[in-house]
Backbone as a ProteinNet text record, in pm:
[ID]
protein_1_A
[PRIMARY]
MNKMYFRGVHGVVLVCDLCDSESFQDLEVWMSDFAENCDREELSDIAFVLLGNKHDIVKSKVSTATP
[TERTIARY]
-1029.4	-1138.7	-1218.2	-1285	-1371.5	-1488.4	-1521.2	-1638.7	-1765.6	-1776.6	-1899	-1928.7	-1823.5	-1850.7	-1919	-1907.8	-1956.6	-2095.5	-2141.2	-2269.1	-2388.2	-2473.1	-2597.6	-2574.7	-2465.5	-2436.5	-2518.2	-2564.6	-2638.6	-2563.4	-2452	-2374.5	-2232.6	-2142.6	-2007.5	-1956.2	-1887.1	-1831.2	-1675.3	-1606.5	-1462.2	-1409.1	-1312.9	-1257.5	-1107.6	-1062.9	-923.3	-868.8	-742.1	-674.2	-626.2	-673.9	-639.9	-498.9	-426.5	-293.6	-191.7	-242.6	-160.3	-191.6	-97.8	-119.4	-138.3	-79.9	-100.7	-244.6	-312.4	-454	-535.8	-502.6	-575	-549.4	-423.1	-389.5	-455	-472.5	-538.3	-687.8	-745.5	-890.5	-914	-830.6	-847.7	-843.2	-749.1	-734	-861.3	-909.1	-1029.4	-1152.1	-1162.9	-1270.6	-1258.9	-1140.7	-1121.8	-1152.3	-1110.1	-1145.7	-1294.6	-1364.6	-1508.3	-1568	-1526.9	-1587.4	-1562.9	-1449.8	-1417.8	-1492.5	-1525.2	-1586.8	-1733.1	-1794.9	-1938	-2017.9	-2138.3	-2222.6	-2316.6	-2284.5	-2377.9	-2308.9	-2394.6	-2344.8	-2316.7	-2405.8	-2390.7	-2359.1	-2268.2	-2237.2	-2309.8	-2391.5	-2460.1	-2569.4	-2618.5	-2726.6	-2673.5	-2545.7	-2480.9	-2437.6	-2468.1	-2428.5	-2285.3	-2206.1	-2066.7	-2052.2	-1989.4	-1967.1	-1816.2	-1753.9	-1615.6	-1602.7	-1543.2	-1516.7	-1369.4	-1334.7	-1200.4	-1186.4	-1097.2	-1076.2	-947.8	-929.3	-822.1	-824.9	-942.2	-959.7	-912	-913.2	-875.5	-722.5	-647.3	-499.9	-461.6	-481.3	-466.8	-324.1	-227.4	-87.2	-32.8	-83.9	-30.8	-116.3	-222.3	-317.9	-251.7	-280.8	-224.8	-310.4	-250.9	-327.2	-370.6	-494.8	-547.8	-540.1	-508.3	-504.4	-385.3	-410.2	-302.2	-245.5	-112.9	-53.9	-94.5
-791.6	-793.1	-923.9	-952.5	-1070	-1048	-1152.4	-1139.3	-1104.6	-1145.1	-1110.9	-960.9	-877.7	-730.3	-680.9	-749.8	-709.2	-766.5	-861.3	-926.4	-828.2	-825.7	-754.3	-603.3	-553.6	-411	-335.2	-214.7	-127.4	-4.3	23.4	143.2	129.2	205.5	202.7	344.3	371.7	502.1	487.2	544.9	542.2	681.4	678.7	806.5	803.6	915.8	926.7	1062.4	1060	1177.3	1265.3	1389.1	1472.2	1524.4	1500.4	1538.2	1422.5	1303.5	1183.9	1118.8	1120.6	1065.3	912.5	847.5	700.6	668.2	759.9	740.3	736	816.7	812.3	679.8	639.1	512.5	390.4	396.9	290.7	274.8	381.6	374.5	262.3	247.5	140.9	0.2	-12.6	-144	-167.4	-69.6	-87.3	-127.2	-60	-87.4	-237.5	-277.2	-415.1	-515.6	-489.5	-572.5	-588.5	-477.9	-481.7	-564.4	-539.2	-607.7	-761.8	-798.9	-941.3	-1012.7	-933	-995.6	-973.7	-883.8	-862.9	-979.1	-994.4	-1110.3	-1073.7	-972.5	-926.2	-950.7	-979.3	-995	-857.1	-764.2	-626.6	-529	-440.5	-332.7	-204.7	-207.1	-85.6	-41.5	-134.7	-98.5	-65.9	-48	-13.1	133.1	210.1	347.3	357.1	433.7	458.5	607	635.5	771.5	787.8	889.8	917.3	1041.6	1031.4	1150.1	1180.9	1308.5	1349.2	1424.8	1378	1451.2	1536.1	1623.7	1717	1824.4	1857.4	1961.1	2097.4	2114.7	2240.9	2264	2163.7	2179.4	2205.1	2330.5	2366.1	2357.4	2396.7	2398	2258.6	2155.8	2020.8	1942.1	1995.1	1921.1	1862.9	1741.9	1671.2	1699.6	1732.5	1758.4	1626.9	1615.4	1494.5	1507	1621.3	1641.1	1571.3	1512.5	1445.9	1540.1	1535.4	1629.7	1594.3
724.2	827.4	818.2	919.3	925.1	836.6	756.6	666.5	730.8	860.6	936.2	936.2	934.9	939.3	810.8	702.3	575.3	541.9	618.7	594.8	605.4	500.4	506.4	504.9	462.7	467	363.2	400.6	310.1	272.9	346.5	322.2	377.9	320.1	358.4	373.8	481.5	506.6	505.2	410.6	413.9	454.7	539.1	592.1	556.2	495.7	465	519.8	544.2	598.1	483.9	476.9	366.9	369.7	475.4	491.4	465.4	430.7	419.9	285.9	193.8	60.2	68.5	169.6	185.5	213.6	281.3	311.1	187.5	86.2	-42.5	-113.2	-110.8	-179.3	-112.2	19.8	90.1	56.9	7.7	-31	-127	-223	-326.5	-261.2	-169.2	-95.5	-18.8	55.5	136	53.8	-63.1	-151.7	-206.7	-240.9	-289.8	-177.3	-52.7	56.4	73	59.5	73.3	-36.1	-162	-274.9	-261.5	-216.1	-198.7	-86.5	18.4	137.9	160.4	84.5	106.8	47.4	93.1	50.2	-57.5	-138.8	-243.6	-379.1	-476.7	-616.5	-674.9	-650.8	-711.1	-597.5	-631.3	-535.5	-565.6	-672.9	-712.9	-620.1	-539.3	-444.2	-305.2	-294.2	-166	-171.3	-74.1	-63	-14.1	-89.2	-44.4	-14.3	102.7	145.8	169	113.9	135.3	219.2	331.5	419.3	428.1	414.4	432.4	557.4	645.3	770.1	763.8	859.9	870.5	760.4	710.9	611.3	664.5	794	856.9	855.3	824.8	818.7	674.6	630.8	489.5	441	518.8	473.2	444.3	513.8	496.3	399.3	347.4	266.4	141.3	109.7	-8.9	-124	-235.3	-358.1	-422.8	-459.5	-522.5	-674.4	-724.9	-872	-931.3	-1049.6	-1120.4	-1223.2	-1246.6	-1343.7	-1486.3
[MASK]
+++++++++++++++++++++++++++++++++++++++++++++++++++++++++++++++++++

């Protein structure tokens, strides 16, 4: 993404698909992109919110637990 989108940000909302394991894996990439492109030295003063969508599709839900 363009660095302009990250300038002066105070919060980040990440949305993942609970039925798609790739969506979970992409979270790490999205966080790395943000850390590389934001204009802040410290990320500790930025609010991060993780939203999972498709929670209502119980049969297809991907387990996040590791064996």
